[in-house]
C-alpha positions, 0 to 999 in steps of 0.5 A: 487476797483476791476479790471477785464479784459473784452475781453482783456481790463482792467477795474477798478470799485470802488465797486464789481457789478454783471454781470447784472450790468456790462452789463448795464454799457456796454450799452448791456442791452436787447441785445443777448450776451454770457458771459464767466467768467474765462473760464466758460459760465455764463448762462443768468439766473445767470447774476444778482446773479454772483458778479464779483471778483477782477482779473476776466477774462471775454469775451463778445460776442454780437450775430449779426443777418443777412441774 
């Protein structure tokens, strides 16, 4: 089991997962988002390759369009 902090909220997952899998679990697939892992921006091209680890701190920001 791994425990990660997402925007300050603690979440637990039974198995390690990638950033891409987390985004899918959060219902954010296909949305324009920025993700920071432990203080460093994760490029969208690296989402599938980045495996989350126990204790990771994530900040997820969803881009909102408007006029």
